[in-house]
C-alpha positions in Angstrom: 0.1 0.1 0.1 1.2 3.6 -1.1 1.1 6.0 1.2 -0.1 9.6 0.5 2.4 12.4 1.9 0.7 15.6 2.8 2.2 19.2 2.2 2.8 21.0 5.6 1.4 24.5 6.1 2.1 26.6 9.3 -0.3 29.2 10.2 1.6 32.4 10.8 0.6 32.7 14.1 1.7 29.1 15.4 4.9 30.0 13.4 5.3 33.3 15.7 4.4 31.0 18.9 6.8 28.2 18.0 9.7 30.9 17.5 9.0 32.8 20.9 8.9 28.8 22.5 12.4 28.5 20.8 13.5 32.1 21.8 12.4 31.4 25.8 14.2 27.9 25.9 17.4 29.2 24.5 17.4 31.8 27.4 18.2 29.0 29.9 19.7 26.5 27.4 20.6 26.8 23.4 21.2 22.9 23.5 17.8 22.2 25.2 16.2 25.0 22.9 17.6 22.9 19.5 16.5 19.6 20.9 12.9 20.6 21.5 13.0 22.7 18.1 14.5 19.6 16.2 12.0 17.0 18.0 8.6 19.0 17.1 9.7 19.4 13.7 10.2 15.9 13.3 6.8 14.9 14.9 5.3 17.6 12.4 7.1 15.8 9.4 5.6 12.2 10.4 1.8 13.6 10.4 2.6 14.4 6.6 2.8 10.8 6.2 0.3 9.8 9.0 -2.0 12.5 9.6 -4.5 10.1 11.8 -2.1 8.9 14.0 -3.2 11.7 16.7 -6.6 11.9 18.7 -9.0 14.2 17.2 -8.7 17.5 18.7 -11.0 17.7 22.0 -11.1 21.9 21.9 -12.3 22.0 18.2 -16.2 22.5 18.7 -18.0 20.0 16.1 -14.9 18.4 15.2 -15.7 15.7 12.3 -12.3 13.8 13.0 -10.2 16.4 10.5 -8.9 18.3 13.3 -6.3 16.6 15.4 -3.6 17.5 18.4 -0.6 15.9 20.0 1.8 16.9 22.5 5.7 17.2 22.5 7.6 18.6 25.2 4.6 20.1 27.1 3.6 21.9 23.9 0.3 21.1 22.3 0.2 21.3 18.2 -3.2 21.5 16.7 -3.8 20.7 12.7 -6.2 20.1 10.6 -6.2 17.7 7.5 -7.5 18.6 4.2 -7.7 16.6 1.0 -3.7 17.4 0.2 -2.5 19.6 3.2 -2.0 19.5 6.7 -2.3 23.0 8.4 -0.7 23.7 11.6 -3.2 25.7 13.3 -2.0 26.3 16.9 1.5 25.7 19.0 0.5 26.5 22.7 2.2 25.3 26.0 0.0 22.9 27.7 -0.3 25.3 30.7 -1.8 28.3 29.0 -5.4 28.2 29.1 -7.0 25.9 26.3 -9.3 27.9 23.9 -12.1 26.4 22.1 -12.1 27.1 18.3 
């Protein structure tokens, strides 16, 4: 069986939040910041091949299953599966207030 590879598209706000998190971690440890960044990017790349590998996003109102989320290093990454693309919609620390959308 041949897997379909989806394109990954990051929302501007999600990119900015990711960059801010990286800079925050970097203040304490450049090495840790690079590790977290690398691991999160690798996790996002994996969903391009297996978009259904994570649970439906419990914060998405009326979610039909195409909105999903996962956590890595205390960050929650929410994404939407479309026909050809994966949209990274949110990047938030898990201790921040969760927002329905």
